[in-house]
N, C-alpha and C positions, 0 to 999 in steps of 0.2 A: 586107796580110795575105792570103795565099792559102789556099784550102781543101785538105784533105788527105782520102785514103782510107787508113785504118788497116786493115791486112790480118793476120789470123792466118795462121800459116805452115802447121803440120801439119794435114792433112785439109782445108785450104782452098786453099793454092796447090799443095801437093805431097801425094801420098799418104803416109800414115804407118802407120796401123794395119794396112793390107792389105800392107805390105811389111816389117814388123817383128813380132817375136813379142810384144813387150810395149809397143809404142807409143812407144818411146824411139828416136829416129832420130838417130844421131851419125856415120854414114858417108855421105860426099858421093857415094859410088858408087851409093847408092840413090835419089838425088834425081832426079825427073822431074816434069813439070808436069801438073797436072789439066787436063782438057778445057776449052778456052776461056780459060785464064789468060793465055797469052802475048799474044793478041789483045786481051783484055780490059784488061790492064794498059796496053798501048799506047794504047787508046782512052781511058782515063782520063787518061793523060799528055797526050794531044792536047786533052782537054777542059779542061785547066789544073790538074789535081790533083796535089799531091805524093803520093808513095806511100811509106808507112812500115809496115814489118813489125814487129808487137808480138807476141812469142811467149813463153809460159811454157815454160821448159826445165828442168822439174823433174828430168830425167834427170841433170843436173850433180850436184844435191844427193843423188840416189840412187846415185851413183857409177857410172852407166852409161857416161859419156863426160865429157870436160872442156870448159872453155870454148873451148880451141883448136878442138876438134871442132865446136862450134857455129858458130864463125867460118868454118870450112872449108864446112860445109853451107850457110851463108848466102851465101858467095862463089859457090859452085856455082849456087845458085838464082839469084842476080843475073846470072851469066853466061848462064844459059838464057833470062833475061827481057831480055837485051841491055843490062843496066845501068840499067833503068828505076827500080829501088828507090832512093829518095833517102836512106833511113836505116833501119838494122836496130836495133831495141830488143829485148832479151830479159831475162827474169828467170830466174836460175839457182837460186832459192830454193825450198825445199819443206819444210813443217813436219814431214813424215815422212822427211826426208833422213838419210843416214848419213854424209855428209861435213860435219864439224863447222862449217866455215866458212859453208855454205849451209843448214844444217838448222834453219830457222826461217821464220815468215811474214814477208812483206815487202810494204810498200805499193806496190811495182811489180808485185806478182803479181796478175794478173787473177782475180777480178773487180774488183779495185781499179784505179783509173784512172792509177796512177803512170806507166807507160811512155808513155801518151798525152800526159799533162800535160808530162812532160819533153821529148818530141819537139816538142810545140807551142812550147815555150820555145826550143828549139834553133833551129827552122826558121821561127819567127814565123808560126804557123798560125792560121787563123780556125776554132776549133772549132765555132762555130754553124753553119758552112756545110760541115762535115766529116762523114765517115761512118766507121763500124766495120763490117767485114765478117768474119764468122767462122762456124765450124760449131758453136760451143757457146753456150749461154745465157750462160755467164760472159764470153764475148767481148762479147756485146751489153751486159751489165750494166756492164762496163768503159767501153764507148762511151757509154752513157747517163749514167754518173756524170760523164764528162768534158764532156758537153753536146752529143755528136754524135747524129745519126741512125744507125739500126742496121739491119743485115740479117743474117739467120741462114740459112745454107746448110743445107738439110734433105734433100738428095737421098740416094740409096743410098750405102752405105759410109761414112756419117758417124754413128757411134754416139753421139757427143756431143750430137747434134741432138734426141734424143728428149725430149719434154716430158711430164711426168706430168699436168698439168692444163691442157692447151691452151697457147696462145701466151703466153709470159712477158711482163709489162708492159714490160720493157725491150727487147723485140723489136718493131721497127716493121714490118718486112716479113719474111716467110719465102719463100725461093725454093729451087727444086731444084738450081741450078747457078750457076757464076760468071758466065756469059753473061747470065743474067737479072738478077743483082745489078748488073751494069754497065749494063744497059738502064735500070734504075731510077734509078741515080745520074746517068747522063748526061741522062735525061729531067727529073729534078728540077733539074738545073743550068740548065735553060732558064728557070726562074723568074728567075734573076739576069740573063738576057738578055731579059726582058720577055715571055716566053711564059706561057701559062696554066699555073698551078701545079697539080699533082696533090697534094692534101693527104694526109698520111699517118696522122693521128690525128683522127678527126671525132666530135664530140659532137652528137648529135640531141636537142634539147629536145622531148620528145614532147608532143602535146596532152593536155589534162587529162581530157576525157571519153571514155568507152568508144567511143561512136559516131565520134568525131573520129579516134581512133586507127585504127579500122577503115577510115575514109575516107582515112587518111594512108598506108595500106599500099601502094598503087601507087607512091607516091613513094618509100617505104622500099625497095621492090624495085628501083627505078632506081639508088638510091644503092648498094645492095649489089652489084648487077651491074656498075655502071660503076666502082666503087672496090674491086675484088676484092682488091687487095693492101694496103688500108688497114684500120687498126683502127677500127671503128665502134662507138661506145658510145651509150647513150641514158640521158637523165635522165628518169624517170617517177615518177608519183605511186603510192602503194599501190593495188593492184588492177589497174593498167595492166600490171604485170608478168604477172599472170594472163591478161590478153588476149594478150600477146605470147608466152607460154610455148608451146613447140612450133614456133615460127617461127625462121627463121634470119637475120632482118634484122641483128641486132646481135651483136657479139662480147661485150658486157658490158651489164648494166643497173645503173644507180645508182638505188635506190629511196629517195625522200625525200618527206615531205609538203610541205616548203617552208613550213610553217605557223609562226606565232609571231614574235616580235620578232627572233629569231636564225635564223629559218628560211633566209634568203637566204645568210647567212654559212655556215650549217651545210651547205647544199646545195653551195655553191662549194667548201668543204673536202673534200667527198666526191669530186668530180670532178677536183680539182686535181692529185692524185698521178698521174693518167694523162697529164698533159701534153698535153692535146689542143691542136692548132694551129688548128682551125676548128670553130666552133659553128654549127649551123643550127637556128634557132628556129622550130618549127612553132607556138609559141604567139605571142600577141599582147601579152602583159603586159610592163609595165615591169620587174617583179621578176625575170622569167627572163632578160631582157637583162642585168640587173645581176649575176645569178649568173654569167653567162659572163664578164663583165668581171672580177669579183672572182676567178674562177678562173684568170685570167691567159691566157685563150684569145686568140690574137692576131687572128684573122678571126672576126667575129660577123655573121651574115647572118640577116636576117628582114624582115618588114613593118614599115614605119616608122609604127607606131600608137601611141596612149597616150603621146605625148611621149617615146618611148624612142629616137628617131633618134640622139640624142647618143651612145648607148651602142653603136650598131652601126656596123661598119666598111663594110657594104654594105646598103642598105635598098631595098625595093620599095614602090611605092605601091599601095594598094588603090583600086579604082575607086569613084567616088562616083556617086550616082544621076544627078546633073545631067549627067554626061558619058557615061552608058551607057543607051542605048535598050534597052527601051521606058521605063525608069524616069525618063528625063529629062522625060517627058510627065506625070509623077506630079503630083497635086493637093496633095501634102504631102511635107514632109521631103526636099526634093530634094538637100540637101547632106550627108545622111547616107550611110553606105556602101551601095553597091548589093549586092543579093543576088548572091553568086558561089558556084557549087557548091564545097563544101569540098574534094572530090577535086581539082578543078582548081586551086584556091587553093593546095594543098599541092604539086601537080606543077609549077606555075608557079615556086615557090620553088626547086625542084630544077633545073628548066630554067635559071633564071637562074644558079644556082650552077655548073652544068656548062657554061654557055654554049652551050646547044643547045635552041632552042625547037621542034625538030622532034620531040622525044621524045613518043611517043603515050601517052595515058592507058590504062593496063592495068587488069585486074580487081582487085578487092579480095580479099585472101587472108589467112587467119590459120590457124595451126596448132593442134594439140592435143597436149599432152604425154602421156607414158604414165601419169603420176599422175592427170591430169584424166581420161583415158579410163576408168580404173578407177573413179574417184569418179562419173562420169556413168553408167556401167553400173550402179553400185549404186543410184543415184537412180532409174533407169528400173525396175529390178527391184522396189523398194519402192513405185513408183507403180502397179505391177500393170497394165502396159501390155504386151500380148503381141505377138508378131511377126506375128500373123494379121490385125491391123488397122493402117491408117496412123495416125500421131500428128499431131494438130493442136495447136500450142502457142499459147496466148493470153497476151499480155503486157499487162495492164491498168494497169501502174504508170507511173512517170515522175517526175523531180524536180520538175517544174513542174505543180501541180495543174490549171492551165488547159489543159494538153495531154492530160489524161486523159479518155477516152471514159467515160460513165457505167457504173458497175459493174453495174447492173441489165441493161444491154443486152449487156454482155459475157457475163453469165449466160444470157440468152436465145440468144445466139449460140453459147455452149457446148453448150446442150441441143439446139440444132438440128444442129450439127455431129455430136454424138454419136449422136442418135437417128435423124435423117433422112439424114445424109450418111456414116454409117458410120465416123467417126473415133473414136480414143481421145483424148480431150481432156485436156491438162494445163495448168495455170496457173502461169506463172512470176512471179517477183517477187523483190526484195531482202528481206533479213531484216526490214527496217522496213515491208515491204508484206505480210507473212504474213497479217495479219488480213483484208486486201482479198482476197487469193488464196482464203483459206478461206471468206469470204463468198460469192464467186462460185461456188466449188465446191458449196456448200450449196444456193444458189439454183438451180444447174443440175441438182440431184439426182445430183451425182457424189460419190464416195467423198472423204474428207478428204485421202487420200493422193494425189489428184490436184493438190492444192495444194502445189506443189513447195517453197516455202519451209519447209513443215513438215518436209520431209525433209532439210533442211540444204543446199539448193541453193546453190552458189557460182558465181561467174563461170566458173571452169574446168569445173565439171560441166554448166553451162549450155550451154557450147560443144558438148558431146557430145549433149545433148538436141536442141539446134537442128539439128545435123547428121543426127540420127536422124529428125527431124520431116519430115512431107511438105507441111506448110503452117504458116505463122506469121501471126497476125493481132495487130497491135501498134500502140500509139501511137508517135509519132515520138520514139523514145528508142534507147538503146544496143543492146538485142537486135535491133532492126530491121537494123542494119548488121552485127552478127555473123551474122545469119541469111543476109544476101546474100553475105557473105564466105565463107560455108560452102555457097553454092549452093543454099539452101533457099527455095522460092517464098514470097513475103511480100506481105500486104496491109497498107499503112501508113495510118493515120487522121491527117489533119492538121486542127488547129483554127487557133488565132490565130498559127501560125508558118508562113512561106512555104516550101513544098517546094522552091523553086528554090535555097534555100541548101544543101540536102543531096541534090541530084540525084546519083545514084549509077550506075556503069557496071554495071547489072544488068538484064537483059531479062525477068526472071520476077518483077516487082514490079507491083502494082496500087496506085495512089495514090487515096484518097478524101479529098476536101477538103470543108470545111464549107460553103463558098460557091463553087461552080464558076462562078458569074457574075461574080466579082470581075474588073474589067479587068486585062489584063496589065500595064499601066503602074503599077498599084498593088501595095503590099506587104501581106501579110495582117496583119503585126504592127501596121500603122497603123489596123486596123479589127477591134479585139477583139470588139466586140459582134456585128458582122456575121459574124465568122468563129469564133464559139463553137463548140467542138467537139461540144457536145450537139445541134447542128443536124444532125448526120449521123445519119440514120435507119437502123435495123437492116436495113431492105430493101435499102439502098444497098450495105451491106457484104456482105450475102448474095449480091447480084448480083456483086460484085467477086470473091467466092470462087468463084462458078460460072464466071466468066470465066476466072480463073486455072487452074481445073481443066480447063477445056475446052481451054485453050492447052497445058497440060502434056500432055493425052491426044491432042493432035492429031497 
C-alpha cells in the first residue's frame, strides 16, 4: 500500500474566488495553477505519493454548471500538471441545491470523508501515511476523519481559511502556500526512510509544582521554537494553568487534578481527542506515564524512574550519586539519585528528544495575562504601597514546614527593611498561610493590608506583585522561581534541602544555606539536623540583602 496526498482543488491548486463572481468555477478557460503547485505536485510524485483531487462541487447542485463541465475543468487542470493526478473525486451534492438530483447532503461531501475513503479503496492507499491539503477547515476535517495528517493553506486570497477560535483540532499544520505544505510532507516522509521524525502533535506533561514549572520554561521555549509548525499541548494540574497564563509555550492546556481512583483514566480521556503522536513527560511518576499510554500516544519519552520504564518508548537514565562526582565520595546514600539542577534535568529531556545536545540553557520566563495584570494592580492598590518607595516581598510559607524560616525572624527582617532600608514590605502566601502572613505583618508593625493573602492574593496576581517588587526574600518554594523568571532580585533561604537540585540560570540571586560548611560531597537532605533552617541567623540574611542591593546599584 502506498501513501497519498489528497488535494482540494479550488483555491488550493487553482484560483477560484478571485476569478469567479460567486466561487463556482465551471469554465476550463479560467483554470490556471497557483504558485508552486506544478513543481510541488511533481516533488510529491517523486517522493512516492499518489495524488488524488477531492473537491466539493456544489455548483452542480446549484445549477451553475453540470458534471461534464467539472470533468472538463479537471482535465484542463491535469493537463497543466502533466498528468500527475492519479484520480479525481468530486461531490456534486449540496443541501441548498436547486437541481433535484443533487439537492441533498451526501456522505461524500466534505467535511465527511467519503471521497477519501472511496479513493483509498480504488487505489489501495495507506491512509495512516497519507495527507490532506486544502484551504478550508472542512478539508482538514475530512482528512482527519479518514485518518490522514492534515495541512491547511492560510495565505492571502483564501477566505475559507479564516478560523474563529484559532487552529481547529483537525488541522495539524497551517502554512501560507503550497510550497511550504510540500516541504512538510516530504520532510515527514523521511521518517519512513529512517530519518529523525518531526512530530506534529506533542503533549507535554508538565511538572506538578509551581517552581518546577518555572524551571521547565527554558525547555518549553526550545520546544516551541524548534517545533513551530506543530500543535503543542500541555497536561497540567489546577493552578499551573495560572502560572502559564500569558505565555505562548502551548496551543492548548488540559487541566486535571489526576486525583482519585479514576483520575488517570479521566485525564487520559481529556487528552485523547487531540490525537497526540508524542508525549514528553516532565514528571517522574508512574501514573503520568500510564496516562500517556492510555491516551493512545505512540511515542512516550521521559526519565525511566519509579518503575515506569515499561510504559515509555524512549527513556533516559537519571544519574546516581555513585557515578557522579563529588557525590560519589559521599559517606551516605551513594546509590540514590544525584542532585541535578531541575532546569538542566528538563533541558536534557528536550535535547534527547530533539537529538541535539548542543542546545544551551536559556533563561526562565513566564508571562502575565491581562486579567492577572488587573487583579495584581488591585492587590497593590489595596496594600497601600505607593510608587515612591520600592517594594520588598517576603515569602515565609512553603509546603514543607522544615523549609520555613521562623516567622519571628521574617517579622524582624520586615521591620528592618521597612524602617531602615526604605522599602514598602508586603507578605505573600497561599490562602492557607493567611494567618502566618498576618502574624508577621503585626509583629513587624505593618498594616494588616500588607499581608497579601488577606486581600485575596492568587498565583496570577502574585506574578504582578513579584514583577513590581525590587526585592524578594523567600524560602525555597515556588515564588522564588517565579521571581527569578520575572527578573526580580531574590534572596533564597535553604534549610534541609540541597540548593544544587534547583540551581537556576539567574545572576541576581543570593543563596543563604543553614550550614555553609557542609562538604560538597554530601547532600543536605541527609543531614536534617545539621541543616535546620532555623540555624540561619537574621544577620546573614541582612548581609545577603545588602550584597544584592550593592550589586544592583553597581
